[in-house]
N, C-alpha and C positions, 0 to 999 in steps of 0.2 A: 246379315251383312250384305250390302249391295253388292252385285256382280261385278260392276265397274270398280269397285274399291279392291276386290280381290285381284282384278285384271291390272290394276295400278301396282299392287304388290308384286305380282309376277313379273311385270315390266321392269320395276326398280330391281328385282332379284337378277334379271338376265343382264341387266347394265351392269350390275357389279361383278358378276361372276365372269363376264366377258372382259373385265378389266378395263372398262371405258370409263366408269364414274365411281370413284371410291367414296365420294360424298353421299351416295345412295344408302350407305349404312346409317348415316345420321338421320336421314329422312324416315328409314324403315323404323329406327328406335323411337323417333318421335311419334310415328303412327302407332307403334305397340303402346307407348305411354298414353296417348290420349284416347286409346280405346278403338281405333280405327281398325286394327288388326290383332290378332292373337299370336302368341309364339307358335301355337300349334299350327295356325294358317301359314306361319312363316316356314315351318319344317315341311309342311305340305307343298308350299311352292318351290322350296328348295329340292323336292324328292329327286327329280331326274339328275339334278347336279350332284347330289351325294352319291348316286349310284353310277355316275359316270366312270368309264374305264381309264380316263386321263386323271392321274393323280393331281395335276395342277388345277383341274376344273373342281375335283372334290375338295382340294384345299381351299380354294376361293368360296366355296359354298359354305364350309365349316367356318371360314374367317368371318364371313358375314353373320352367320348366326352367333358366333362368339363375340363380335364387337356389339351386337345388339343386347346380347345378355349382359355384357359389362355395364351397360346402361340402364338396363330394365330388371336385374336379378331380384330386385326388392318386390316386384310385383307377381313373382311366380308363386303358384299354389304347391303344396307339398307332393301331390301326385306328379306334376309337370317336372319338378325337380327330380324326382325318382327316375322318370323316363329319360330325361336328359342325362343324367348320371350314367344310367345304363348304356346310353347311346355312345356317350364320349368315351367311357371305359373300352368299349369295343373298338371304337377308333384308334386307341393307342397302339393297336396292331397293324395300323395302316401303314402306307408308304411314308417314309421319313419327311417328305415335303409336306405332310398334312400335319405332323405332330405338333409344330408351333402353335398352329390354330386350335387344335384340340386342348392344348395346355391352357390357353387363353379362356376357353370355355369353362374348363374345370376351375380356373381361378375365380371366374365370376360365381360359379355354383358353390365355391368354398365360402363365399361371403353371405349365401342364403341363410335366413334364420330358421326357414321351415325345413332344413334338411334332415331327413329322417335319421334316427339312430342307426348307426351300423354304416351309413354311407360313406362318412370321413374315412373310416378304416379300410372300406372297400376301395376308396379312390386312391389311397396311399399304397395299399398293397399292389395295385394295378401298376401305378407309377414305378414302384420299386422293382416289379417283376418285368415290365415291358419296356421301360425307357432307360437307354444309356445316356444319362444326364450329360456327362461330361463331353460328349459328342455333340450336343446342341451348341447353339451361337449363345453368346453372353445374356441376350435379352431373355432367350428361353429357359436358360438356366435360372435366371433370376425369377421367372415365373414360377418354377417348381418350388423355390425357396419360399415365394410368397404364398402358394398354396399350403405349404407345411405350416408357415407362420400363422396364416389365418385358422386353420384347424387346431393349433396348440392353444390359441387364443380362446376358441369357442367349444371345442370338444375335447378338453383335457383329459376327461375321464375315460372317454372312449378309447383315445390313443393309448393310455396307460394300460388298458386292458390287452394291448399287444405284447406287452411285456418288453423283453430286450430286443425282440425283432424290430421294433420301431427304431431302436437305437442303431441296430446293424443296418437296417435299410437307409437311414440317413447318412451313415458313414459311407455307404456305396455312393450315395448321390454327391457327397461332398469331395470324395477322394479325388485329387488332381486339380481342384479349383484354383485358378490363378488370377481371376479378375477382382480387383480391390472393391469394386461395388458389390459384388456378389459376396465376397469374404466378410464384409461388415455384417450382412445379414446372417451368413452362415454361422459366424462367431457367435452372434446374439441366440440363434437357436441352439447351439452347444451349450452355452450358459443357461439357458432356459431348462433344457434337458436336465442339467444337473442341480439348479437351485430349486426347480419344482418336483425334484425327486421322482424322475421317470427312471425305469429300471435300466440300469447298464449292464446287468448281468456279467458275462465273461468278456464284455467288450471294452472294459475300462482302458486297457492299454491301447486297443485300437483307436478308441475315441481321442485318447491322447497323442497317438502318432498323427492322426489325420489333422490335428490343429497345431501341434508343437513343431510340425515340419516347416512352419512359417517364421518360427522363432531364431534369431532376432528379426524383426521386420526390415526388410531391405527394399524399400519403395521411395522412389522420387517422383512425384506427380509431373507429368508433362507440361511444357510451357502453355499458358492459357487453358489450362484444364477445365471444361464447362461444368463438370461433376463436382469440383471443390473438395475432393476428398484428399486429406493431407496424411502424411506419414504418422503424424501422432494420433490420428483417429484410429488407424490400424493397431497401432502399438496398444493404446489403451483398451481397445476392443478384444485383442487376444489376450492381454494380461487378465481381463475380467473373466476370461475362460480357464486360463492356467491357474490362477489363484481362486477358482471356485470351490474346489473340493480337496481335502485331504487325501482323497483315493489317489491324486495324480502325483503325490509327494515322492513315491519311490523311483518314478520316471523322471520327474521334472527336476529335483535338486541335483542329481548328477549333471543334467544338462545346463543348469545354471552354473554349477562350479566349473565346467568346462568353459562357457562363455565368459565368465569372469576372468579367466586367464588368457582370454584372446588379446590380440594386439589392437583390436578395433575398440576405440573409446565408446562408440555407440552401443556395441554389443555389451560392454562392461556395465554401462549405465541402465540399460534395459533389463540386464540380468539382476543388477542390484535392486532396482525399483520393483521388480517382480518378486525377489525374494522378501522385501518389505511387506508387499502386499499379502504374500503367502502366511507371513507369520500372524497375521490377524485371525487365520482360522486353523493353523496347526496346533499341535500340542507336542509334548516331550516325545510321544512314541514316533511320530513322523520325522522328528529332527535327530533323534538319538544317533543313527548310523552316521549321519553327515556332518556332525557338529565339528569333529576336528578338521575336516577339510575346508567347511566353510570359515572357521575362525582362521585357518592358515591363509586363506585367500584374502579375507578382509584385512589381517594384519599386514600382510605384505603390500597391499594397495595402499594403505594408509602409510606405511613406512617409506614407499618408494615412489608413489605417483607424484607428477608434477601438475596434475590436473585438480583444480579446487572442487570442480564438478563430481569427480570420481571419489574424492576424498568425502565430501558431504554425503554422497549416497552410500558409501561404506559405513559411515557412522549411523545413518539413518537405519541402515540394515542391521548393525550391531544392536542398536537401541531396540529394534523390533524383537529380534532374537532373544535378547534379554527379558524383554517384557513377555514374550511368548512362553519362556521357560519359567517366569515368576507366576504365570496365570495357572499353570497346569496343576491339576488336583492329583496328588499322589496316594497310591495305596501303601499300606504299612511295608509291604516287602518290596517297594520300587526303590530304585536308586534316584537320589536327587539329583537331576541333571543340571540344574542351575548351579549348585555348589561346585560340581566338578568343572563346568564351563567357565565360571568365574576364577575357579583355581588357575585354569590354563591362561586366562586373560591376565591375571596378577602375575603369574611365573613369567610370561613373555614380556610384560610391561615394566613391572615394578622396578627391576634392575637398572633399567635405563635413567630412572630418576636420580640414580646415584652415581652416573657415569661423570668423570671430571670435565669431559668435553661438552657434554650436554647436548650431544647431536641430536638424540632421539627423544629428548625430553618432551617437546611439545606433541609429537605424534604419540607417544605414550600416554601423556596427560589426557589428550582428546580421547582416546580409545578408553581410558578407565573412567573418565567423567561422562562418557556417552553410556557405558555399561551402568555405571551408578545411577544415572537418571532414570533408568527404566522403572524402577519400582522401590518401594520402601526397603524390601529385602535386599536389592542389589546395592541400594546406596549404603546400608549399614554394613553390609559385607566388604565392600570397597573402601569406604572411608575409614573404617576399622583397621584396616591393613596399611592404608597409605598416608593418612594424616600424621600419625606418629612418625613415620619415616620422613616426611616433608619437614616436620619440626626438627628432627635430627639433623637433616641436611643443612638446614637453614643455620644451625650452629656451627656446621664444618665448613661452610663457605664464607669467607670473609668479604670477597668482592662484591660490591653492591649491585652490579648487573645480575650475578647469579642469584643474589638474595631476593631482587626484584622478580626474577623469573619464578623462583620458589614461592613467593607471596602470591604472584598472580595465580599460580596453580593452586595453592591452598584456598585462595578466594573462590575458585570455581567450585571446590568440594563443598566449601562452606555455604555457597548458594543452594547446591543441590540439597544439602541437609535442611536448609530453610525451607525448599520447595516441600519436602515430604514430611515436615513438621519434626518437632522434638523428640528424639528417641529416649525412652524412660532412662536407660542407664547412661545416656550420652556417649560421646565417643572422645570426651576429654575430661580427664579428672581434674579436681580443683586445683592441685599443684600445676598440672599441665596449663589449665586455663589462666592462672595468675601469671604463669611465664609467658604466654602468649600475650596477654594483655599489655605486660611490661615491655615486652619486645615491641610490639606495634605502637606503643606510646613513645618510645624512644625513636622509633623511625620517623614517626610523625613530626616530632619536635626538633630532632638533631641531625637526622640524616641528610647529608650534603647533596646527595642525589635526589632531585625533587621527584623523578618517577617512582623511586622506592617509597617516598613519603606518600605519594598519591595512592600506589598500590595498597600501602598499609590502611589508608583511610577508607579505601574500597572494602578491604577485608573486615575492618571495624564495622561497617554498614551492614555486612551479612552476618556477621558473628553476634552482634548485639541483640538482636530480637530473640536469639537463642538463650542467651545468657544475660537478660537485662539487668538483674541485680548485681552481678559481678561489674558490668561496665558502669552502672549508676554509682557503686561504691568506690570503684578502684580508679576509673578513668575520668569521669566528669569532674570530681573535685579537684584532681590533679590539674586539669586544664584550666579550672576556675583560678587556682592558685597561681598558674603561671601568668594569667592575664593580670591577676591583682598585683603580683610583684613587679610586673613590667611596668604597671601604671605608678607604682610607688617610687621607682627608680627615677630620680630627677634627671632631665636630659634623655631619658629613654635609650640607655645603652644597647638595650636588647635591639637587634634588627627588627625592621617592620616584617620581615618574612616570618619571623616566629610568632607575632601577633596574628598575622594572617593563617598560619597553621593551626594556631590554637582555636580561631574563630571556624575555621573550615572543618577541624576535627570535631568541635562541638556540634556542628550541623551534622556531619557524617555519622555520628554515633546515634543521633535522634531518630531511630528507626523502631521505636517500641514506645507506648504511651507512657509508661513509668519512667523512661528515660528523658521523654520530651518535657515533662513535669520538672526535671532537674535542670535541663540545659536552657531552657527559655528564660528562667529567671537570671541565670548567669549572663546570657546575651543581653538582656534588657539591662541589667545592671552595668555591664561594660558601657553600653549606649548612653546611659545617664551619665557616667563618668566622662565620656567623650565630650558630651554637651557642655559640661561645667569647665572644660578646657578651653585654651584660648589659642593654642599652636595653629598655624597656618594648615597642618596637616590633618587637623580634625575632620574636615569634610570628607576626605578620602576614608577616614576611619569609620566615619557613619556609614559609607558606601559599603565599606567591608562587613560591618556588622549586619547591615540589611541583606547583603547577599547571602549571608549565613541564615539569617531568618526566613529568607525566601525559600531557601532549600528545605528548611524545616516544614515550611508550609505545605511546600509540595509533597513531602513524605507523610505528612498528616492527613492528606485529602481522602485517603481511601479508608480510614478509620473514624467513625462518627464521633467516638469519645475524644479521640485525640484533636480532631478538626474543632469541636466546640470549645474544648479547653484552650486551644491555641487562639481561636478567634477571641474569646473573651478576656483573655490575658493580654494578648499582644495589640490588638486594634486599639482599645482605649488608652493603653500605655503610650502608644506612639502619639496618638492624637493629643494626649494631655502633654507630652513633651514639647510637640510642635507648637501647640497653642501658647505654653508657657514661654517658649522661646520668641514667638512672635510678639508677645506682650511685652517682654523684656526689651526688645529692640530699641523702643523709643528711649528707655530710661538707662540700661546698660548695654550699649552696642556691642560690647565684646561677648557679653554671656550669651551662650546659645546660638551665637551667629552661625556656627557650622551647620546647624540642623536646617537652616533656612537657604542654604546654597542650593541652587538649581539641581546640581548633581546629587546631593543629599535627598531632596525632595523626590527626585526622580527614582531613586533607589528605594525610597519607601513605598512608591506606587504599587510595584509587584507584590510587596509583601502584604499589603492590605487587599489588593485583588485576589491573590491566591487563597488568603484567609476566608474570603467570602464565597468563592464560587461553588464550593461543594457543601454549602449549609443546606439544611433542610428549608423548605418555604417558611415554616412557622418560626425557627430560630432566626432566619435572615430578617422577617418582619418585625420580630422582637428588637433586633439590633438597629436596624433602620429607623426605628420610632425614636431613638435616641440621637442618631447621628444627624439628621436632617434638622431637627431643633437646635442642635449645637450651632450650625453654620446660618440657619435663618434667624434664630431668636438668642443666640448666646446661651443656650441651656447647657451649663457645664457640670451639672450636679452628678452625672454618671461617670465622670472621669476621675481616676484616682489623682490624689493630691491636688484637689480642685480649688485651692485658695490662691486665686489669680489676682494680681494688682489692678486690673481694669476689665472692662467688659469686652467681650469677643464680638466683634462686628465685621466680619470679612467682606460683607457686600456695601459697606459705607465707602464714600468718597474721601478724598483727602490724603495727604502725604503721611499722616501719623498711622493710617490704616495699611499702608502699602505691605508691611510684613505679613499682617493677616491675611490679606487678599492673596498672597502667594499660596496659603495653605488649602485654596480650591483645589489644588492638584490632588490632595489626599481625599477631598470630597469626590473628586471624579473617580479615583480608584475605588472608593467604597459604592457609590450608587451605581455605577457603570458595570459593576461584577456581579450585580444580584440577578438572581434567576428573573425570567420575564413575567412569571406569575406572582411576583412579589409586589405589593401596592406599596408605592412611595409616598408617604404623607406630604401634603402641600406641594404636589409637584407641579401644578401650573404657576404657583409662586415662585418656586426654585427655578423653573424654567425661565420666567421672566427676569429674575435677578441675574442668572447666568448670561442671559441674552444681552443685557445692559452692560454687564461687565466685560463681556468679550468685545464689544464694539467701542468701549470708551476708555479702557485701561491703557496706560501709556507703557506698562511693562509687558514686554513680548511674552514672557513666560507665563504670566498670569493670564493674559488675553487667550493665549493658545490653550492653556488648560481649561478655561471656562468655556472656549468653543468646543472642545472635545468632549466635555462634560454635557453640554447642551445637546451635541450631536447624538452622543451615546444613549441619552434619555430619549431623544425623538426617534431614534431607531427602533427602541423596544415599544414606543408609545402605542397603544391600541388604536386602529383606525376610527375615525369618526370626527364628530364636529370639534371636539377640544383640540384635536391633532392639527386639523385644517386651520383653526384660529391661531395657534402658536405659530404655525408655519408661515401664515399670512403676515403675522406680526414681524417674524424675521425678515421676511422679504421686504417688507415696508421699512426696515431698519437699514437692511443692507444697500438698498438701491441709492439712496442719497448719499450713503457713507462711500460707497465705491466710486460715485461720480467726482466728488471732491471732497477737501477737508483734510485735517491732520491725521485721520484715522483709517486711510484707505487700505494700509497693510493688514490691519485688524479685522477690517471688513472682508478683505479677500481670504484671510484665514478662516473666518466663519463660514464664509460661503463654501471653501473647499471641504470642510468638515461635515456640513449640513448636506452638501451634495453627495459625499461618500456615504453617510448615513442612509439616505434615500435611495441611492443607486442599489445598495446592498438588498434592500427590501422590495425593489421594483416600485416603488412609489411614484405615481403619475408626475408629480411636481419635479422629479429628478431632471426630466428633459428640459424643463424651462430653465433650471438652475445650470445644468450643463452647458446650454446655449449661452447662458450669460458669461460663463467661464471661457467658452471659446471666443466670445467678443472681445474678452479681455487680452487675448493673445496680441491683437494689434495695439495695445496700450503701451506707449513708451516706458511708462514707469512700472507698471505691474505685469507687463508682458512676460518677462523672463520668470517671475515668481509663479504667474498662472501656468506657465509651461511645465514647471517643476511639480505644479500641483497634480498633473495627470499621473505622476508616480504615486503620490499619495492615494489617488482615487483607486488605483489597480492593485496596489501592493497590500500585503497583510499588516494591520496595525498591531503593535506589540502589547498596548495598553488599553485600547478601547476598541469597539466595533470589530471583534474577532468572535469566532465561535466558542472559544474557551471562556468567555466571559458573557455567554448566552445571548450574544447579539442575533439579530435576524438577518442571516446571510443566505442568500439564494445561490444554489450550487453553480448556475451558469452566468453569473452576473457579468463576468469578464467578457464572455462571447457576445452577450446582448450589448454590453457598452460598446464593444468594438464594432458590431454591425450597425449601431445607431450613429457613432460619432466619428469613426475613421473617414468615412467619405466627407464629412463636413472638415475634418482637418486637411484632407488633401485639397479640397476645393478652396480653402482659406489660405493654404500655402501658395496656390497658384495665383490667387488675387491679391497677395499681400505685398506690401512695399519691400525693397531690398533690407531695410534696416529691421524688420520684424519678422523676416522668413524664418531665422533661426528658431523663433519661438514656437512656429508649428512644427518644424522639423524635431524640435525637442519633445514637444507633447506627443507627437506620433510615435517616436522611438520609445518613449516611456509606456505607451499602451502596448505596443507590439512586444516589448521586453518582458512583459507580465501575461502575455497571452500564452494559454497552452500550446505547445509547438505543433501538435497536429493540426490544430485550428489555422495556425499561421502559415503552415506549409500549403493549405489548400488556397490561401489568399495570396501567396507569394508572388505569382506571375504578374499581378497587377501592381505590387508595392515595391517590387525589388528595384526598379528604376529611381524611386524616391529614396530608398535606404542608401543607395549607392551615392545619390546627391547628398545626403546627410552626412556622409564621410568627409566631404569637402567642406563642411561647415567648421568655422573656426571655434566654435563653443566646445570645450573638452567635454562637457557632460553629454552633449549630442554624440560626439565621437565614441565616448565610452560605452553609452547605451546602445547605439547602433551596432558597435563591434560585438558587444555581448549577445545582441540579437542575431547577428549573422553566424557567429561561430556554430552553434547547433545546427543551423539550417544547412551549412556546408556537410554536415554529416547526415541529416535527415532528408535533404532533397538535392542530391548530387547533380541529377540531371538538369534540372532547372538552373542550378548555379553555374553548371559548366558553361551555359550560352553567355555568361558574363566573366569568364575566366580573365580576359586581358585587363579589364577594368579592375577586377578584384586584386589580382596581382599587384598592379600599379598602386592602388589605394593602401593596401596593407604594408608594402614595403615602404611607402612614403611616411605613413604614421608610425612605423617602427622607429623613426627619428624624431618622434615628437618630444618636445620639451617635458611633457607629463609623463611620470614613470607609470602610472596606471595605464595610460593610453599605449605606451610603448608594449607593455606585457601583453595587453588584450590584442593589439595587431599582431604580434609575434604567435599568439595561439590561433589566431585565424588564419596566419600563414601556414601554421602546423596542420590545422583542420583542412585546409586546401588539398592535402595530399590524399584526402579520402575521395576525391573527384576521379573520374576515369583516368588511368595512367596516360592514355593516348592524347588526351586534351593537355596534360600538364607538362609533358616531355619537351615541347618547344620552349619552356619557361625555366627548366631546370637550371641551367648554367647561370642565367640571370638572377635567379632567386638565391642560389648558393652564395653568388658573389656578394649580393646585396646582405646577406644574413651573417657574413664575416664581420661587418662593422658592430652590431650590438653583442658579439663575442666579448668585446673589450669594454661594454657599458660599465659605468662606475657602480651600478646597482646590481647585487648578486642575483636577486630575483629575476631581472632582466636577462643577465647572462644565462641563467638557468632554461628560461624559455626558448632563448636563441639556440642554444645547444640542442634541446629536444626538436625544434623546428627544423634546423639545418641537417640533423642526423637523418630525419624522415625523407627530406628532399634528396639526400645523398643516396638513399636506398631505392628511390624511385625508378622504376624500371628493371631493378635487378631481379634475377631468377628466384622463385619461391616466395616473391613478395605479394 
């Protein structure tokens, strides 16, 4: 090494030690890294500094060495590490000013891979013996925790060789720690000590005490805390320690019971959540002594608390306790604590189910249901005791409200029974079950109180899978007979509500494959009878049957056998009936007309869609191979009862095919709900037919469904030349139709749906189509419809182009649409004439109203003035949409909204007198939401607002009066103590 190089090193050392240039440490480290100097040469250059009588000079010398080691520790050789460790250990006995730098050096050495065996133990012993850690500054204490953490990560077996001395040494290090940054590290060390099986020896209680003294965590981060440590971080970290070993149970459980009885809600919640966590690792032995006290505390809180959070955590803890006791393996001479614990629960809760005033019915039911839900054993034990009692109470209470309560409780227990599967001996004997079925049927059909009837249907849905044979044989036939007898009575003296209840009950009971095979034919037969009728009410009856069929379809989706049975039975049947009705339209106008009404066809769409979405690709492909040829080629051979009077040609022109064209809605329901990997036969031809129909059909319903079907297929179409060609064909068809002619509205509808299909999948053509839509906002005829179209683009569609029907929907499409198009909307608004400005405002309000609120809040400062201007627009849709957009922003961005409080108060009070009820309600809700702004901002307006809100108190609409009362009440309380 050249002498001038060593000279430079000595000069750098002197500069640093003198306190003149701290940056010299970086330069020295760089020199060590590039080989200009060695660590040994650095130590030699520091020689006189390290032996200086002034502790500050010694401290600066060791600081330089330590800072260099922190950057160069990976370059050290084993012998160098050994000598450095011995040097630093010796310096732990030096002046307190030197210790921080010594610890930094030891931290660097603790990261060396070449650390010789035994040195980690030597370092920690020296720290435990020589350093009073809690007298150090926060950063230096953190350094000690880092050294321990490093060694535990790389020298675990060596440290375990220390036995319980290591645990005791760490207890001394941690005892008295107060800084949250250090506590997070210390808690992690304690948890590692436990879960990695370090020896705790006789220090279990001491280790518990040194950590549990922080429970419950009482920490509020200071404003603008740069460290970002939250109270929740400390809570979870401490809980991970306390709930890490059953050895803490005898000390922890009394502490938890004490804190559960605290007046502080935060202490209650933390204790309950910790108890729940502990139950995951505890057994009967740990819990036995404390079960009575734990149950007493949990019961008291559920019976008395006004806090939903506390109640929920109590129930979670009870569930965890019951599950823990259920898991424990018992020896032959051990008491079964689960049985005695459940006996206490039943003893304290069961009698409340029988009290006439029923005050503690629901708290008791929640406790019992929570315990029952913990395991198969608890379920059987509790339901065996409670269900017969509830049945007995049902017969004793004649009031419908009490019966409804009992039914709802019974439903909860039945759902638990369903969760754990059928118990061999059951909990209802056949006579009891027959009684239950008869009671439920009577409630469904004849109970005047609709809520009791609905509760009975819910109970049927839970009970039927447990006893499918009983419900198939005893309930389904009687429901079918009620429908049949009602149909046979001329003039239908039976109220429509009875038909509705029968249909709803048939759907509710269809929760098992064998029952579905009984109920579906009954529902389809009823639909057939409705089709043959000619009363004006029949379209609504079709809707009612379809609603029940839809519910059955949803219930079948999780069972492959039920799903395929339903699909191959219902879908061809509905198509056959619709095709037959459409063919009869020209010769017998009254026959089957109900089935062709828009509301009836719209009700059939979700039935077919739900029957498709969960099919396997193989079965879906098999089915679509029949349906597409039906619509393209009139191939009806797969339909039941397929002797039709004429050919089926739904894509033909002419008035006589108008009824057939309406059935494109059912084609849409079918092909747009198929999984994306199902190949649709003749797809290009089908797309061309749909495109032509959507642009030329005079019937708005048919044109719209054709456009939606086209869009649904385009959305799932694989990228490539075929898609590009069909989209270019669509654009070529759209542009002249939008410009002029009799079908401008149909062209706009197609434009909207195709744009949506492409926006959802981020297709590049979507930008061009959106620009075309933006251009139409200035069109006198189409502008208002185009503005409403922005709601269609942003909202979820119920029948096509949503994830449930396997559409290609990118997760951030709304944010991307906002970023790309809102600036254009704003620019268009400022440049538009006064007669079309409202169109831009309406489009903007629709986009903002569907945007995720956190995104909207960030853009609020630039858009708020435009939103306030939108409130002055005379268009009620613009007003409504803007109000619904502003209401959550008042809650989520109060500081920004406060800057415009004068304008907001004036606008809301003015719109509270709007002639449109919906606008009045929305304005009053916004006036209510204003009270979330800072009180000092609102107080000058208090008297004015209270006076203005007196008028809507006398509004003729009850819903308006209700909102006015709520808003005025909040303004009255403004500024009052404790608010």
